C-alpha beads as a LAMMPS data file, in Angstrom:
LAMMPS data file: protein, C-alpha beads

282 atoms
281 bonds

1 atom types
1 bond types

-500.0 500.0 xlo xhi
-500.0 500.0 ylo yhi
-500.0 500.0 zlo zhi

Masses

1 110.0

Atoms # bond

1 1 1 -3.784 14.761 -6.384
2 1 1 -3.142 11.158 -4.546
3 1 1 -3.746 8.162 -6.495
4 1 1 -3.330 4.586 -5.519
5 1 1 -2.496 1.693 -7.694
6 1 1 -4.091 -1.496 -6.037
7 1 1 -5.256 -4.999 -6.801
8 1 1 -7.309 -7.564 -4.968
9 1 1 -4.827 -10.120 -5.682
10 1 1 -1.011 -10.309 -6.341
11 1 1 0.897 -10.553 -9.802
12 1 1 -1.608 -8.468 -11.807
13 1 1 0.687 -5.907 -13.079
14 1 1 0.035 -3.269 -10.224
15 1 1 3.788 -2.217 -9.672
16 1 1 4.383 -2.300 -13.440
17 1 1 1.643 0.269 -14.080
18 1 1 2.574 2.374 -11.118
19 1 1 5.886 2.689 -12.145
20 1 1 5.410 3.269 -15.793
21 1 1 2.381 5.685 -15.011
22 1 1 4.799 8.010 -12.527
23 1 1 7.723 7.595 -15.045
24 1 1 5.504 8.859 -17.877
25 1 1 3.981 11.838 -15.682
26 1 1 7.455 13.265 -14.402
27 1 1 7.897 15.518 -17.249
28 1 1 4.646 16.740 -17.399
29 1 1 4.230 17.484 -13.695
30 1 1 5.830 17.259 -10.151
31 1 1 5.599 13.487 -9.193
32 1 1 6.541 11.320 -6.350
33 1 1 5.913 7.599 -6.146
34 1 1 5.441 5.736 -2.607
35 1 1 6.140 2.049 -2.607
36 1 1 3.848 1.105 0.256
37 1 1 3.836 -2.688 -0.565
38 1 1 6.390 -2.592 2.622
39 1 1 6.325 -6.688 3.027
40 1 1 8.247 -6.647 -0.173
41 1 1 8.815 -3.693 -1.903
42 1 1 10.112 -3.813 -5.570
43 1 1 9.583 -0.700 -7.330
44 1 1 13.175 0.637 -6.863
45 1 1 14.109 -2.695 -9.213
46 1 1 12.274 -0.722 -11.989
47 1 1 13.239 3.071 -11.189
48 1 1 16.827 2.742 -9.697
49 1 1 16.537 5.626 -7.236
50 1 1 19.528 7.177 -5.400
51 1 1 18.317 6.996 -1.792
52 1 1 19.501 9.872 0.389
53 1 1 17.638 9.195 3.669
54 1 1 16.339 6.629 6.016
55 1 1 14.208 6.661 9.068
56 1 1 13.417 3.763 11.488
57 1 1 9.542 3.379 12.311
58 1 1 8.973 2.394 15.979
59 1 1 5.834 1.152 17.724
60 1 1 5.291 1.692 21.486
61 1 1 5.131 -1.481 23.572
62 1 1 4.501 -1.943 27.208
63 1 1 7.640 -2.358 29.639
64 1 1 6.443 -3.239 33.114
65 1 1 8.051 -1.837 36.400
66 1 1 6.810 -4.700 38.710
67 1 1 7.737 -2.814 41.852
68 1 1 5.028 -0.467 41.444
69 1 1 2.802 -3.454 39.644
70 1 1 0.244 -4.896 42.119
71 1 1 -1.182 -7.394 39.272
72 1 1 -4.748 -6.205 38.911
73 1 1 -4.846 -7.823 35.552
74 1 1 -6.481 -4.485 33.886
75 1 1 -3.696 -4.291 31.425
76 1 1 -4.279 -7.798 30.343
77 1 1 -8.125 -7.301 30.160
78 1 1 -7.623 -4.201 27.772
79 1 1 -5.621 -6.028 25.326
80 1 1 -7.437 -7.768 22.507
81 1 1 -4.733 -9.263 21.057
82 1 1 -3.036 -10.890 23.876
83 1 1 0.295 -9.072 23.960
84 1 1 0.144 -8.669 27.673
85 1 1 -0.879 -10.989 30.692
86 1 1 -0.797 -11.503 34.128
87 1 1 -0.269 -14.976 35.686
88 1 1 -0.017 -14.700 39.803
89 1 1 2.662 -12.196 40.778
90 1 1 4.115 -12.169 37.162
91 1 1 3.569 -9.848 33.942
92 1 1 4.293 -11.382 30.927
93 1 1 4.552 -9.186 27.763
94 1 1 4.739 -10.299 23.969
95 1 1 6.172 -7.660 21.851
96 1 1 5.316 -9.463 18.621
97 1 1 1.677 -9.321 19.265
98 1 1 1.362 -5.718 20.441
99 1 1 -0.363 -3.160 18.187
100 1 1 0.860 -0.274 19.917
101 1 1 -2.308 1.195 20.953
102 1 1 -1.106 2.482 24.513
103 1 1 -4.343 1.284 26.072
104 1 1 -2.515 -0.818 28.707
105 1 1 -0.521 2.117 29.826
106 1 1 -3.294 4.455 29.856
107 1 1 -5.592 2.088 32.165
108 1 1 -2.993 1.008 34.741
109 1 1 -3.957 2.475 37.996
110 1 1 -0.643 2.275 39.491
111 1 1 1.149 3.777 36.410
112 1 1 3.493 0.956 36.491
113 1 1 3.529 0.517 32.822
114 1 1 5.865 2.538 30.257
115 1 1 6.152 2.402 26.819
116 1 1 9.347 2.029 24.737
117 1 1 10.227 2.190 21.390
118 1 1 10.621 -1.104 19.296
119 1 1 11.548 -0.787 15.763
120 1 1 9.471 -2.420 13.009
121 1 1 10.653 -1.297 9.937
122 1 1 11.945 1.702 8.183
123 1 1 11.342 4.262 5.377
124 1 1 13.870 5.406 2.652
125 1 1 13.480 8.442 0.604
126 1 1 15.187 9.297 -2.559
127 1 1 14.662 10.252 -6.268
128 1 1 15.319 9.497 -9.915
129 1 1 15.187 11.885 -12.530
130 1 1 13.056 14.399 -10.896
131 1 1 10.949 11.633 -9.766
132 1 1 10.765 11.834 -5.841
133 1 1 10.902 8.332 -4.250
134 1 1 9.613 6.701 -1.127
135 1 1 9.378 3.271 0.046
136 1 1 8.883 1.547 3.380
137 1 1 10.206 -1.748 4.445
138 1 1 9.068 -3.937 7.165
139 1 1 11.927 -5.643 9.319
140 1 1 12.131 -9.368 9.243
141 1 1 9.586 -11.210 11.507
142 1 1 7.346 -8.039 11.890
143 1 1 3.622 -8.185 11.153
144 1 1 2.849 -4.565 11.695
145 1 1 2.651 -3.362 7.868
146 1 1 0.042 -0.411 8.549
147 1 1 2.357 1.219 10.949
148 1 1 5.098 1.532 8.212
149 1 1 2.691 2.489 5.580
150 1 1 1.232 5.370 7.588
151 1 1 4.755 6.320 8.062
152 1 1 5.413 6.268 4.294
153 1 1 2.372 8.305 3.635
154 1 1 3.623 10.861 5.913
155 1 1 5.990 11.952 3.175
156 1 1 3.302 12.893 0.992
157 1 1 3.961 16.128 -0.763
158 1 1 0.545 18.020 -0.816
159 1 1 2.036 20.386 -3.899
160 1 1 2.175 17.865 -6.243
161 1 1 1.006 14.591 -7.548
162 1 1 1.389 11.358 -5.509
163 1 1 1.200 7.738 -7.009
164 1 1 0.913 4.990 -4.340
165 1 1 2.023 1.482 -5.248
166 1 1 -0.622 -0.228 -2.668
167 1 1 -0.023 -3.668 -1.390
168 1 1 -2.068 -6.442 -3.005
169 1 1 -5.161 -7.585 -1.722
170 1 1 -8.132 -6.330 0.686
171 1 1 -6.320 -6.933 4.423
172 1 1 -5.226 -4.134 6.767
173 1 1 -2.181 -3.194 4.711
174 1 1 -4.414 -2.408 1.593
175 1 1 -6.829 -0.574 3.543
176 1 1 -3.866 1.924 5.053
177 1 1 -2.317 2.278 1.713
178 1 1 -6.062 3.375 0.158
179 1 1 -7.366 5.484 3.012
180 1 1 -7.571 9.077 2.271
181 1 1 -6.660 8.943 -1.425
182 1 1 -8.492 10.963 -4.122
183 1 1 -8.475 8.018 -6.541
184 1 1 -7.598 4.474 -6.923
185 1 1 -6.884 2.388 -10.083
186 1 1 -7.577 -1.313 -9.791
187 1 1 -5.311 -3.591 -11.750
188 1 1 -6.949 -7.013 -12.669
189 1 1 -6.788 -9.611 -14.969
190 1 1 -9.303 -11.477 -17.173
191 1 1 -9.620 -14.763 -15.095
192 1 1 -12.170 -16.140 -12.565
193 1 1 -9.842 -15.363 -9.831
194 1 1 -8.970 -11.893 -11.265
195 1 1 -12.601 -11.055 -11.572
196 1 1 -13.385 -12.399 -7.842
197 1 1 -10.639 -10.578 -5.955
198 1 1 -11.356 -7.412 -8.335
199 1 1 -14.972 -7.465 -6.520
200 1 1 -13.354 -7.648 -3.248
201 1 1 -11.555 -4.684 -3.949
202 1 1 -14.332 -2.853 -5.159
203 1 1 -16.244 -3.859 -1.864
204 1 1 -13.128 -2.263 0.050
205 1 1 -13.296 0.847 -1.631
206 1 1 -16.717 1.315 -1.396
207 1 1 -16.457 1.123 2.259
208 1 1 -13.427 3.770 1.758
209 1 1 -15.559 6.067 -0.261
210 1 1 -13.021 6.174 -2.724
211 1 1 -13.842 6.463 -6.459
212 1 1 -12.126 3.951 -8.926
213 1 1 -11.384 2.698 -12.227
214 1 1 -10.061 -0.425 -13.904
215 1 1 -7.147 -1.435 -15.854
216 1 1 -7.364 -4.929 -17.393
217 1 1 -3.691 -6.528 -17.635
218 1 1 -2.848 -9.362 -20.106
219 1 1 -6.089 -8.672 -22.050
220 1 1 -6.829 -11.366 -24.840
221 1 1 -9.512 -9.447 -26.506
222 1 1 -12.368 -11.911 -25.249
223 1 1 -14.236 -11.439 -22.278
224 1 1 -15.186 -15.010 -21.096
225 1 1 -15.880 -14.381 -17.583
226 1 1 -18.143 -11.366 -17.428
227 1 1 -15.577 -8.879 -16.389
228 1 1 -16.654 -6.058 -18.440
229 1 1 -20.235 -6.651 -17.624
230 1 1 -19.345 -6.407 -13.834
231 1 1 -17.426 -3.104 -14.395
232 1 1 -20.747 -1.636 -16.469
233 1 1 -23.082 -2.827 -13.820
234 1 1 -20.985 -1.335 -10.915
235 1 1 -20.622 1.901 -13.214
236 1 1 -16.681 1.418 -12.834
237 1 1 -14.817 2.683 -15.942
238 1 1 -12.202 0.571 -17.901
239 1 1 -9.340 2.758 -18.137
240 1 1 -7.140 0.806 -19.980
241 1 1 -6.695 -2.745 -21.414
242 1 1 -3.150 -3.873 -21.544
243 1 1 -2.717 -6.801 -24.001
244 1 1 -1.149 -10.364 -23.371
245 1 1 2.171 -9.363 -25.394
246 1 1 5.321 -11.218 -24.904
247 1 1 7.655 -8.065 -25.090
248 1 1 5.830 -6.520 -22.138
249 1 1 6.462 -9.648 -20.075
250 1 1 10.041 -9.696 -21.307
251 1 1 10.750 -5.920 -20.126
252 1 1 9.167 -7.011 -16.859
253 1 1 11.373 -9.790 -16.414
254 1 1 14.626 -7.870 -16.971
255 1 1 13.386 -5.169 -14.934
256 1 1 12.969 -2.444 -17.502
257 1 1 10.239 -0.083 -17.994
258 1 1 7.420 -0.692 -20.493
259 1 1 7.533 2.957 -21.649
260 1 1 11.188 2.685 -22.427
261 1 1 10.834 -0.481 -24.127
262 1 1 7.670 0.468 -25.951
263 1 1 7.526 4.217 -26.163
264 1 1 4.170 3.992 -27.670
265 1 1 2.825 3.150 -24.234
266 1 1 3.401 6.501 -22.881
267 1 1 0.908 8.698 -24.664
268 1 1 -1.703 5.742 -23.672
269 1 1 -0.800 6.022 -19.991
270 1 1 -0.858 10.050 -20.172
271 1 1 -4.495 9.514 -21.640
272 1 1 -5.552 7.148 -18.801
273 1 1 -4.060 10.013 -16.391
274 1 1 -6.541 12.478 -18.219
275 1 1 -9.257 10.434 -17.754
276 1 1 -8.720 9.888 -14.132
277 1 1 -7.814 13.713 -13.844
278 1 1 -11.349 14.327 -15.705
279 1 1 -13.499 11.833 -13.837
280 1 1 -12.117 13.606 -10.550
281 1 1 -13.331 17.137 -11.889
282 1 1 -16.791 15.801 -12.537

Bonds

1 1 1 2
2 1 2 3
3 1 3 4
4 1 4 5
5 1 5 6
6 1 6 7
7 1 7 8
8 1 8 9
9 1 9 10
10 1 10 11
11 1 11 12
12 1 12 13
13 1 13 14
14 1 14 15
15 1 15 16
16 1 16 17
17 1 17 18
18 1 18 19
19 1 19 20
20 1 20 21
21 1 21 22
22 1 22 23
23 1 23 24
24 1 24 25
25 1 25 26
26 1 26 27
27 1 27 28
28 1 28 29
29 1 29 30
30 1 30 31
31 1 31 32
32 1 32 33
33 1 33 34
34 1 34 35
35 1 35 36
36 1 36 37
37 1 37 38
38 1 38 39
39 1 39 40
40 1 40 41
41 1 41 42
42 1 42 43
43 1 43 44
44 1 44 45
45 1 45 46
46 1 46 47
47 1 47 48
48 1 48 49
49 1 49 50
50 1 50 51
51 1 51 52
52 1 52 53
53 1 53 54
54 1 54 55
55 1 55 56
56 1 56 57
57 1 57 58
58 1 58 59
59 1 59 60
60 1 60 61
61 1 61 62
62 1 62 63
63 1 63 64
64 1 64 65
65 1 65 66
66 1 66 67
67 1 67 68
68 1 68 69
69 1 69 70
70 1 70 71
71 1 71 72
72 1 72 73
73 1 73 74
74 1 74 75
75 1 75 76
76 1 76 77
77 1 77 78
78 1 78 79
79 1 79 80
80 1 80 81
81 1 81 82
82 1 82 83
83 1 83 84
84 1 84 85
85 1 85 86
86 1 86 87
87 1 87 88
88 1 88 89
89 1 89 90
90 1 90 91
91 1 91 92
92 1 92 93
93 1 93 94
94 1 94 95
95 1 95 96
96 1 96 97
97 1 97 98
98 1 98 99
99 1 99 100
100 1 100 101
101 1 101 102
102 1 102 103
103 1 103 104
104 1 104 105
105 1 105 106
106 1 106 107
107 1 107 108
108 1 108 109
109 1 109 110
110 1 110 111
111 1 111 112
112 1 112 113
113 1 113 114
114 1 114 115
115 1 115 116
116 1 116 117
117 1 117 118
118 1 118 119
119 1 119 120
120 1 120 121
121 1 121 122
122 1 122 123
123 1 123 124
124 1 124 125
125 1 125 126
126 1 126 127
127 1 127 128
128 1 128 129
129 1 129 130
130 1 130 131
131 1 131 132
132 1 132 133
133 1 133 134
134 1 134 135
135 1 135 136
136 1 136 137
137 1 137 138
138 1 138 139
139 1 139 140
140 1 140 141
141 1 141 142
142 1 142 143
143 1 143 144
144 1 144 145
145 1 145 146
146 1 146 147
147 1 147 148
148 1 148 149
149 1 149 150
150 1 150 151
151 1 151 152
152 1 152 153
153 1 153 154
154 1 154 155
155 1 155 156
156 1 156 157
157 1 157 158
158 1 158 159
159 1 159 160
160 1 160 161
161 1 161 162
162 1 162 163
163 1 163 164
164 1 164 165
165 1 165 166
166 1 166 167
167 1 167 168
168 1 168 169
169 1 169 170
170 1 170 171
171 1 171 172
172 1 172 173
173 1 173 174
174 1 174 175
175 1 175 176
176 1 176 177
177 1 177 178
178 1 178 179
179 1 179 180
180 1 180 181
181 1 181 182
182 1 182 183
183 1 183 184
184 1 184 185
185 1 185 186
186 1 186 187
187 1 187 188
188 1 188 189
189 1 189 190
190 1 190 191
191 1 191 192
192 1 192 193
193 1 193 194
194 1 194 195
195 1 195 196
196 1 196 197
197 1 197 198
198 1 198 199
199 1 199 200
200 1 200 201
201 1 201 202
202 1 202 203
203 1 203 204
204 1 204 205
205 1 205 206
206 1 206 207
207 1 207 208
208 1 208 209
209 1 209 210
210 1 210 211
211 1 211 212
212 1 212 213
213 1 213 214
214 1 214 215
215 1 215 216
216 1 216 217
217 1 217 218
218 1 218 219
219 1 219 220
220 1 220 221
221 1 221 222
222 1 222 223
223 1 223 224
224 1 224 225
225 1 225 226
226 1 226 227
227 1 227 228
228 1 228 229
229 1 229 230
230 1 230 231
231 1 231 232
232 1 232 233
233 1 233 234
234 1 234 235
235 1 235 236
236 1 236 237
237 1 237 238
238 1 238 239
239 1 239 240
240 1 240 241
241 1 241 242
242 1 242 243
243 1 243 244
244 1 244 245
245 1 245 246
246 1 246 247
247 1 247 248
248 1 248 249
249 1 249 250
250 1 250 251
251 1 251 252
252 1 252 253
253 1 253 254
254 1 254 255
255 1 255 256
256 1 256 257
257 1 257 258
258 1 258 259
259 1 259 260
260 1 260 261
261 1 261 262
262 1 262 263
263 1 263 264
264 1 264 265
265 1 265 266
266 1 266 267
267 1 267 268
268 1 268 269
269 1 269 270
270 1 270 271
271 1 271 272
272 1 272 273
273 1 273 274
274 1 274 275
275 1 275 276
276 1 276 277
277 1 277 278
278 1 278 279
279 1 279 280
280 1 280 281
281 1 281 282
């Protein structure tokens, strides 16, 4: 089973939930956790894995052999991102704009375009206390997060449970992380911004046809914005409410796992997991 932990906005507690859920499950079943927040991976700050492997992630970018080029401009016409253009008898390539689709090389009538590797990030693998750990990290100055996220997801072990810490938001990186998962846990907070971005995340999952449940973090006990009414209307189960507790904030600030500082949270997270599994079996 593959479960993504996502959020419509940053700072809701998504990584806190993902790390503590994986840590709680590791004694019960075979678990791996994937940090797909490749722009700023920080799961390792809480789980402290020992990394054993590292792989470079590349995309293919065009390299033009101008001795064969007749400057017809078909390569520029096909590129929607302006990564290659023809000006007179010159071909200009802008690698930072290239999405690696290969269309320019495919359509070049003179076969003057070759594809070369451009490193855009890396994938690291390791483990900690029987918990398998994979994280992606985007290279400085790069913007092609989905390519790295897809490389991270290629490490999924289908024989166990996989928890994905997805990037925040609803843009291409979040879509790449949540595509193909069995279930998504959306972490939100009881604020107007939290509810607004939760609605955006639900719309994203509707298009991906991924079942979902909600965890409300920093719960004060009073719903003043209609969060629960929205979830009821959309038939989205509220899996857990995490209270606004100074001890939880302190554990996070110190880089410590909630289930180690407050052990009573482990059975609560395991109960949440049981609800997720039961929902998928319906």
